[in-house]
DRENMARBA-584220 format. One record per residue (C-alpha): residue number from 1; residue in three letters; x, y, z. Coordinates in steps of 0.25 Angstrom, whole numbers, plus 5000, padded with zeros to 4 digits. Layout:
atom kolti:NUM lolum:ALA east:X north:Y up:Z $
...
//
This chain:
atom kolti:1 lolum:MET east:5060 north:5103 up:4979 $
atom kolti:2 lolum:ASP east:5068 north:5103 up:4992 $
atom kolti:3 lolum:VAL east:5067 north:5094 up:5004 $
atom kolti:4 lolum:MET east:5055 north:5101 up:5010 $
atom kolti:5 lolum:ASN east:5047 north:5099 up:4997 $
atom kolti:6 lolum:VAL east:5051 north:5084 up:4996 $
atom kolti:7 lolum:LEU east:5046 north:5083 up:5010 $
atom kolti:8 lolum:GLU east:5034 north:5090 up:5007 $
atom kolti:9 lolum:ILE east:5030 north:5080 up:4997 $
atom kolti:10 lolum:TYR east:5033 north:5069 up:5007 $
atom kolti:11 lolum:ASP east:5024 north:5076 up:5018 $
atom kolti:12 lolum:LYS east:5013 north:5077 up:5008 $
atom kolti:13 lolum:LEU east:5013 north:5063 up:5004 $
atom kolti:14 lolum:ARG east:5015 north:5058 up:5018 $
atom kolti:15 lolum:ALA east:5003 north:5067 up:5022 $
atom kolti:16 lolum:HIS east:4994 north:5061 up:5011 $
atom kolti:17 lolum:PHE east:4998 north:5046 up:5011 $
atom kolti:18 lolum:GLY east:5003 north:5044 up:5025 $
atom kolti:19 lolum:ARG east:5014 north:5035 up:5029 $
atom kolti:20 lolum:GLN east:5017 north:5023 up:5019 $
atom kolti:21 lolum:TYR east:5025 north:5014 up:5028 $
atom kolti:22 lolum:TRP east:5032 north:5009 up:5015 $
atom kolti:23 lolum:TRP east:5039 north:4999 up:5012 $
atom kolti:24 lolum:PRO east:5029 north:4988 up:5017 $
atom kolti:25 lolum:ALA east:5039 north:4977 up:5020 $
atom kolti:26 lolum:GLU east:5042 north:4968 up:5032 $
atom kolti:27 lolum:THR east:5057 north:4967 up:5028 $
atom kolti:28 lolum:PRO east:5068 north:4974 up:5020 $
atom kolti:29 lolum:PHE east:5068 north:4962 up:5010 $
atom kolti:30 lolum:GLU east:5053 north:4963 up:5008 $
atom kolti:31 lolum:VAL east:5055 north:4977 up:5004 $
atom kolti:32 lolum:ILE east:5065 north:4972 up:4993 $
atom kolti:33 lolum:VAL east:5055 north:4962 up:4989 $
atom kolti:34 lolum:GLY east:5045 north:4973 up:4988 $
atom kolti:35 lolum:ALA east:5054 north:4982 up:4980 $
atom kolti:36 lolum:ILE east:5056 north:4972 up:4969 $
atom kolti:37 lolum:LEU east:5042 north:4967 up:4968 $
atom kolti:38 lolum:THR east:5036 north:4981 up:4968 $
atom kolti:39 lolum:GLN east:5043 north:4984 up:4955 $
atom kolti:40 lolum:GLN east:5032 north:4987 up:4944 $
atom kolti:41 lolum:THR east:5020 north:4983 up:4952 $
atom kolti:42 lolum:ALA east:5011 north:4989 up:4963 $
atom kolti:43 lolum:TRP east:5014 north:4986 up:4978 $
atom kolti:44 lolum:LYS east:5001 north:4978 up:4980 $
atom kolti:45 lolum:ASN east:5007 north:4968 up:4970 $
atom kolti:46 lolum:VAL east:5020 north:4967 up:4978 $
atom kolti:47 lolum:GLU east:5013 north:4965 up:4991 $
atom kolti:48 lolum:LYS east:5006 north:4952 up:4986 $
atom kolti:49 lolum:ALA east:5020 north:4947 up:4981 $
atom kolti:50 lolum:ILE east:5026 north:4950 up:4995 $
atom kolti:51 lolum:ILE east:5015 north:4943 up:5002 $
atom kolti:52 lolum:ASN east:5018 north:4931 up:4993 $
atom kolti:53 lolum:LEU east:5033 north:4931 up:4996 $
atom kolti:54 lolum:LYS east:5030 north:4932 up:5011 $
atom kolti:55 lolum:LYS east:5020 north:4920 up:5010 $
atom kolti:56 lolum:LEU east:5032 north:4912 up:5004 $
atom kolti:57 lolum:ASP east:5042 north:4917 up:5014 $
atom kolti:58 lolum:LEU east:5049 north:4924 up:5002 $
atom kolti:59 lolum:MET east:5054 north:4937 up:5009 $
atom kolti:60 lolum:THR east:5068 north:4936 up:5012 $
atom kolti:61 lolum:PRO east:5080 north:4936 up:5002 $
atom kolti:62 lolum:GLU east:5085 north:4923 up:5006 $
atom kolti:63 lolum:VAL east:5071 north:4916 up:5003 $
atom kolti:64 lolum:ILE east:5069 north:4923 up:4990 $
atom kolti:65 lolum:ALA east:5083 north:4920 up:4985 $
atom kolti:66 lolum:ALA east:5081 north:4905 up:4988 $
atom kolti:67 lolum:SER east:5067 north:4905 up:4982 $
atom kolti:68 lolum:ASN east:5061 north:4900 up:4969 $
atom kolti:69 lolum:LEU east:5059 north:4910 up:4959 $
atom kolti:70 lolum:GLU east:5046 north:4905 up:4954 $
atom kolti:71 lolum:THR east:5041 north:4906 up:4969 $
atom kolti:72 lolum:LEU east:5045 north:4920 up:4969 $
atom kolti:73 lolum:GLU east:5038 north:4923 up:4956 $
atom kolti:74 lolum:LYS east:5025 north:4918 up:4961 $
atom kolti:75 lolum:ALA east:5027 north:4926 up:4974 $
atom kolti:76 lolum:VAL east:5029 north:4939 up:4968 $
atom kolti:77 lolum:TYR east:5020 north:4937 up:4956 $
atom kolti:78 lolum:THR east:5010 north:4948 up:4960 $
atom kolti:79 lolum:SER east:5021 north:4959 up:4959 $
atom kolti:80 lolum:GLY east:5022 north:4957 up:4944 $
atom kolti:81 lolum:PHE east:5035 north:4954 up:4936 $
atom kolti:82 lolum:TYR east:5036 north:4943 up:4946 $
atom kolti:83 lolum:ARG east:5046 north:4935 up:4939 $
atom kolti:84 lolum:GLN east:5056 north:4947 up:4938 $
atom kolti:85 lolum:LYS east:5053 north:4951 up:4953 $
atom kolti:86 lolum:ALA east:5054 north:4937 up:4958 $
atom kolti:87 lolum:LEU east:5068 north:4936 up:4952 $
atom kolti:88 lolum:ARG east:5072 north:4949 up:4957 $
atom kolti:89 lolum:LEU east:5068 north:4946 up:4971 $
atom kolti:90 lolum:LYS east:5076 north:4933 up:4970 $
atom kolti:91 lolum:LYS east:5088 north:4939 up:4965 $
atom kolti:92 lolum:ILE east:5088 north:4951 up:4975 $
atom kolti:93 lolum:SER east:5086 north:4940 up:4986 $
atom kolti:94 lolum:GLU east:5098 north:4932 up:4981 $
atom kolti:95 lolum:TYR east:5106 north:4944 up:4980 $
atom kolti:96 lolum:LEU east:5103 north:4948 up:4995 $
atom kolti:97 lolum:VAL east:5106 north:4934 up:5000 $
atom kolti:98 lolum:LYS east:5119 north:4932 up:4992 $
atom kolti:99 lolum:ASN east:5125 north:4945 up:4995 $
atom kolti:100 lolum:TYR east:5119 north:4949 up:5009 $
atom kolti:101 lolum:ASN east:5113 north:4935 up:5014 $
atom kolti:102 lolum:GLY east:5099 north:4941 up:5013 $
atom kolti:103 lolum:ASN east:5103 north:4952 up:5024 $
atom kolti:104 lolum:LEU east:5096 north:4965 up:5020 $
atom kolti:105 lolum:SER east:5102 north:4973 up:5031 $
atom kolti:106 lolum:ARG east:5116 north:4969 up:5026 $
atom kolti:107 lolum:PHE east:5112 north:4973 up:5012 $
atom kolti:108 lolum:PHE east:5106 north:4987 up:5016 $
atom kolti:109 lolum:SER east:5117 north:4990 up:5026 $
atom kolti:110 lolum:ARG east:5126 north:4996 up:5015 $
atom kolti:111 lolum:ASP east:5126 north:5010 up:5008 $
atom kolti:112 lolum:THR east:5113 north:5013 up:5002 $
atom kolti:113 lolum:MET east:5119 north:5016 up:4988 $
atom kolti:114 lolum:GLU east:5127 north:5003 up:4989 $
atom kolti:115 lolum:VAL east:5115 north:4995 up:4992 $
atom kolti:116 lolum:ARG east:5107 north:5002 up:4981 $
atom kolti:117 lolum:LYS east:5117 north:4999 up:4970 $
atom kolti:118 lolum:GLU east:5117 north:4984 up:4974 $
atom kolti:119 lolum:LEU east:5101 north:4984 up:4973 $
atom kolti:120 lolum:LEU east:5102 north:4991 up:4960 $
atom kolti:121 lolum:GLY east:5111 north:4980 up:4955 $
atom kolti:122 lolum:LEU east:5100 north:4969 up:4958 $
atom kolti:123 lolum:ASP east:5090 north:4965 up:4947 $
atom kolti:124 lolum:GLY east:5077 north:4973 up:4946 $
atom kolti:125 lolum:VAL east:5082 north:4983 up:4957 $
atom kolti:126 lolum:GLY east:5081 north:4997 up:4951 $
atom kolti:127 lolum:PHE east:5082 north:5011 up:4959 $
atom kolti:128 lolum:GLU east:5068 north:5011 up:4965 $
atom kolti:129 lolum:THR east:5069 north:4996 up:4969 $
atom kolti:130 lolum:ALA east:5083 north:4998 up:4975 $
atom kolti:131 lolum:ASP east:5079 north:5011 up:4983 $
atom kolti:132 lolum:SER east:5066 north:5005 up:4988 $
atom kolti:133 lolum:ILE east:5074 north:4993 up:4994 $
atom kolti:134 lolum:LEU east:5084 north:5003 up:4999 $
atom kolti:135 lolum:LEU east:5074 north:5012 up:5006 $
atom kolti:136 lolum:TYR east:5064 north:5002 up:5011 $
atom kolti:137 lolum:ALA east:5072 north:4990 up:5013 $
atom kolti:138 lolum:GLY east:5086 north:4995 up:5017 $
atom kolti:139 lolum:CYS east:5081 north:5008 up:5023 $
atom kolti:140 lolum:LYS east:5091 north:5016 up:5014 $
atom kolti:141 lolum:ARG east:5089 north:5031 up:5012 $
atom kolti:142 lolum:ILE east:5085 north:5031 up:4997 $
atom kolti:143 lolum:PHE east:5073 north:5037 up:4990 $
atom kolti:144 lolum:VAL east:5065 north:5028 up:4981 $
atom kolti:145 lolum:ILE east:5061 north:5034 up:4968 $
atom kolti:146 lolum:ASP east:5049 north:5027 up:4961 $
atom kolti:147 lolum:ALA east:5040 north:5031 up:4949 $
atom kolti:148 lolum:TYR east:5030 north:5038 up:4959 $
atom kolti:149 lolum:THR east:5042 north:5047 up:4964 $
atom kolti:150 lolum:LYS east:5045 north:5051 up:4950 $
atom kolti:151 lolum:ARG east:5031 north:5054 up:4947 $
atom kolti:152 lolum:MET east:5030 north:5062 up:4960 $
atom kolti:153 lolum:CYS east:5042 north:5070 up:4957 $
atom kolti:154 lolum:ARG east:5038 north:5073 up:4943 $
atom kolti:155 lolum:CYS east:5027 north:5082 up:4949 $
atom kolti:156 lolum:MET east:5035 north:5087 up:4961 $
atom kolti:157 lolum:LYS east:5047 north:5090 up:4953 $
atom kolti:158 lolum:PRO east:5057 north:5088 up:4965 $
atom kolti:159 lolum:GLY east:5069 north:5097 up:4965 $
atom kolti:160 lolum:GLY east:5063 north:5107 up:4955 $
atom kolti:161 lolum:SER east:5057 north:5108 up:4942 $
atom kolti:162 lolum:GLU east:5064 north:5096 up:4936 $
atom kolti:163 lolum:VAL east:5059 north:5082 up:4939 $
atom kolti:164 lolum:HIS east:5070 north:5073 up:4944 $
atom kolti:165 lolum:ASP east:5071 north:5062 up:4934 $
atom kolti:166 lolum:GLY east:5078 north:5049 up:4937 $
atom kolti:167 lolum:TYR east:5077 north:5040 up:4950 $
atom kolti:168 lolum:GLU east:5090 north:5044 up:4956 $
atom kolti:169 lolum:ASN east:5088 north:5059 up:4954 $
atom kolti:170 lolum:LEU east:5074 north:5058 up:4962 $
atom kolti:171 lolum:ARG east:5080 north:5049 up:4972 $
atom kolti:172 lolum:HIS east:5091 north:5059 up:4975 $
atom kolti:173 lolum:PHE east:5081 north:5070 up:4975 $
atom kolti:174 lolum:PHE east:5073 north:5064 up:4986 $
atom kolti:175 lolum:GLU east:5085 north:5059 up:4994 $
atom kolti:176 lolum:ASN east:5091 north:5073 up:4994 $
atom kolti:177 lolum:ASN east:5078 north:5080 up:4998 $
atom kolti:178 lolum:LEU east:5073 north:5071 up:5009 $
atom kolti:179 lolum:PRO east:5078 north:5069 up:5023 $
atom kolti:180 lolum:GLU east:5086 north:5056 up:5025 $
atom kolti:181 lolum:ASP east:5075 north:5048 up:5031 $
atom kolti:182 lolum:ILE east:5073 north:5034 up:5026 $
atom kolti:183 lolum:GLU east:5059 north:5033 up:5031 $
atom kolti:184 lolum:LEU east:5055 north:5046 up:5024 $
atom kolti:185 lolum:TYR east:5060 north:5040 up:5011 $
atom kolti:186 lolum:LYS east:5052 north:5028 up:5013 $
atom kolti:187 lolum:GLU east:5039 north:5036 up:5016 $
atom kolti:188 lolum:TYR east:5042 north:5046 up:5005 $
atom kolti:189 lolum:HIS east:5043 north:5035 up:4994 $
atom kolti:190 lolum:ALA east:5031 north:5028 up:4999 $
atom kolti:191 lolum:LEU east:5023 north:5041 up:4999 $
atom kolti:192 lolum:ILE east:5027 north:5044 up:4984 $
atom kolti:193 lolum:VAL east:5022 north:5030 up:4980 $
atom kolti:194 lolum:GLU east:5009 north:5033 up:4987 $
atom kolti:195 lolum:LEU east:5008 north:5046 up:4979 $
atom kolti:196 lolum:GLY east:5012 north:5039 up:4966 $
atom kolti:197 lolum:LYS east:5001 north:5028 up:4968 $
atom kolti:198 lolum:ASN east:4990 north:5037 up:4972 $
atom kolti:199 lolum:TYR east:4993 north:5050 up:4964 $
atom kolti:200 lolum:CYS east:5005 north:5051 up:4956 $
atom kolti:201 lolum:LYS east:5001 north:5040 up:4947 $
atom kolti:202 lolum:THR east:5003 north:5038 up:4932 $
atom kolti:203 lolum:LYS east:4991 north:5047 up:4931 $
atom kolti:204 lolum:PRO east:4993 north:5056 up:4943 $
atom kolti:205 lolum:ASP east:4982 north:5061 up:4952 $
atom kolti:206 lolum:CYS east:4989 north:5075 up:4954 $
atom kolti:207 lolum:GLU east:4976 north:5082 up:4959 $
atom kolti:208 lolum:LYS east:4976 north:5073 up:4971 $
atom kolti:209 lolum:CYS east:4991 north:5072 up:4973 $
atom kolti:210 lolum:PRO east:4995 north:5075 up:4988 $
atom kolti:211 lolum:LEU east:5007 north:5082 up:4981 $
atom kolti:212 lolum:ARG east:4999 north:5091 up:4972 $
atom kolti:213 lolum:ARG east:5001 north:5104 up:4979 $
atom kolti:214 lolum:ILE east:5016 north:5103 up:4978 $
atom kolti:215 lolum:ALA east:5018 north:5096 up:4965 $
atom kolti:216 lolum:LYS east:5024 north:5104 up:4954 $
atom kolti:217 lolum:LEU east:5013 north:5100 up:4943 $
//
């Protein structure tokens, strides 16, 4: 699959679903919070937790770092695994305050891979979470790979007959075959998520899939 095929997928998804305007957040730190809370749960559950955090004025690294863990747990209860997630939010906030005085502009001002390595060293931050934070909070040019992307690629077989396995292989594939456009990266990832939620599910609805005609089924 060359760059034009990759963009053809994007165009078909965009025509079918329209603009996604993702990630829904008022600040970069809210993106970080959402990226942690959305692990292993649906976004609707995260939205409820974010509303709770905002009601309690718990939406800056300084405030969360200084907050009571039990208060955090109650606030993020709806997101599931609430004890684990509350602790992760607190630790990340403490890290940002200790090392960057809570200044995210300073945190993201460095080389993308340097920031990525630092994120991956934090508790509970894997590739997908780190790259979501980099792309949507830091506006770094890095493509997010999630379970939906992997499912789509099993049908589309990017790069030829062999399916690209592994997070980094797929990330490099998309980055090497797309224009260097951060906004396109954001929109593309959001559109793949919509595809996954609506068609490329555990039990896929291939007959109605907007990529049906170009999929290598």
